[in-house]
C-alpha positions in Angstrom: -120.7 -195.9 -64.6 -123.9 -194.3 -63.3 -125.7 -191.4 -64.9 -125.0 -189.1 -62.0 -121.3 -190.0 -62.1 -121.1 -189.3 -65.8 -123.0 -186.0 -65.3 -120.6 -185.0 -62.5 -117.4 -185.7 -64.6 -119.0 -184.0 -67.6 -119.8 -180.9 -65.5 -116.2 -180.7 -64.2 -114.9 -180.9 -67.8 -117.2 -178.2 -69.0 -116.5 -175.9 -66.0 -112.7 -176.5 -66.3 -112.8 -175.8 -70.1 -114.9 -172.6 -69.7 -112.8 -171.5 -66.7 -109.6 -171.8 -68.9 -111.2 -169.3 -71.4 -112.3 -167.1 -68.5 -108.8 -167.1 -67.1 -107.3 -166.2 -70.5 -109.9 -163.5 -71.4 -110.7 -162.0 -68.1 -107.7 -162.6 -65.8 -104.8 -162.2 -68.2 -103.7 -165.9 -68.1 -101.5 -167.2 -70.9 -103.1 -168.3 -74.2 -101.6 -171.7 -73.4 -104.6 -172.1 -70.9 -106.7 -172.5 -74.0 -105.1 -175.9 -74.9 -106.3 -177.8 -71.9 -109.5 -175.7 -72.0 -110.4 -177.0 -75.5 -109.4 -180.5 -74.5 -111.8 -180.3 -71.5 -114.6 -179.0 -73.7 -114.1 -181.9 -76.1 -114.2 -184.3 -73.2 -117.4 -182.6 -72.0 -119.2 -183.0 -75.3 -118.1 -186.6 -75.7 -119.1 -187.5 -72.1 -122.5 -186.0 -72.6 -123.2 -188.5 -75.4 -122.5 -191.4 -72.9 -125.7 -190.6 -71.0 -128.3 -193.4 -71.2 -131.2 -191.4 -72.8 -133.3 -191.9 -75.9 -133.3 -188.1 -76.5 -130.5 -185.6 -76.5 -132.7 -182.8 -75.2 -133.7 -184.7 -72.2 -130.1 -185.6 -71.4 -129.1 -181.9 -71.8 -132.0 -180.7 -69.6 -131.2 -183.1 -66.8 -127.5 -182.3 -67.1 -128.3 -178.6 -66.6 -129.3 -179.2 -63.0 -126.1 -181.1 -62.2 -124.0 -178.4 -63.9 -125.5 -175.7 -61.7 -124.6 -177.6 -58.5 -121.1 -178.4 -59.9 -120.7 -174.7 -60.7 -121.5 -173.8 -57.1 -119.0 -176.4 -55.8 -116.4 -174.8 -58.2 -117.2 -171.4 -56.9 -116.4 -172.5 -53.3 -113.6 -174.9 -54.0 -111.6 -173.1 -56.7 -112.7 -169.5 -56.4 -112.9 -169.3 -52.6 -116.4 -167.9 -52.4 -118.9 -169.8 -50.3 -122.3 -170.2 -51.9 -125.0 -168.4 -49.9 -128.3 -169.7 -48.9 -129.9 -168.6 -52.1 -127.3 -170.4 -54.1 -127.9 -173.6 -52.1 -131.7 -173.3 -52.4 -131.5 -172.7 -56.1 -129.1 -175.6 -56.6 -131.4 -177.9 -54.6 -134.3 -177.0 -56.8 -132.2 -177.6 -59.9 -131.1 -181.1 -58.7 -134.7 -182.0 -57.9 -135.6 -180.9 -61.5 -132.8 -183.0 -63.0 -133.9 -186.0 -61.0 -137.5 -185.6 -62.1 -136.4 -185.4 -65.8 -134.1 -188.4 -65.4 -136.2 -190.7 -63.3 -139.8 -189.5 -63.7 -142.3 -192.1 -64.9 -142.8 -191.9 -68.7 -145.7 -193.1 -70.8 -144.5 -194.3 -74.1 
């Protein structure tokens, strides 16, 4: 599986897990929402370790850009609010940063 695919699945797991807590704490959802929420957060943490990187910090930093874009997709798809031009511009900058971190030339 490619790095971008793993990052995308990882982001969905993190967002779903965090949203379960949001729904419980802020929207009055049942505490049962926390069960799949915790499972999603465990999957998120495990998936992040599958990234092909020599350093955890570099994997986390690159993931951050993908997470931001996935959050904007979640905003639109699941919360019904379309990202505005500033959201899109910020997401594009973040993805560019993530790609630079992942694929930029390194001197060893």
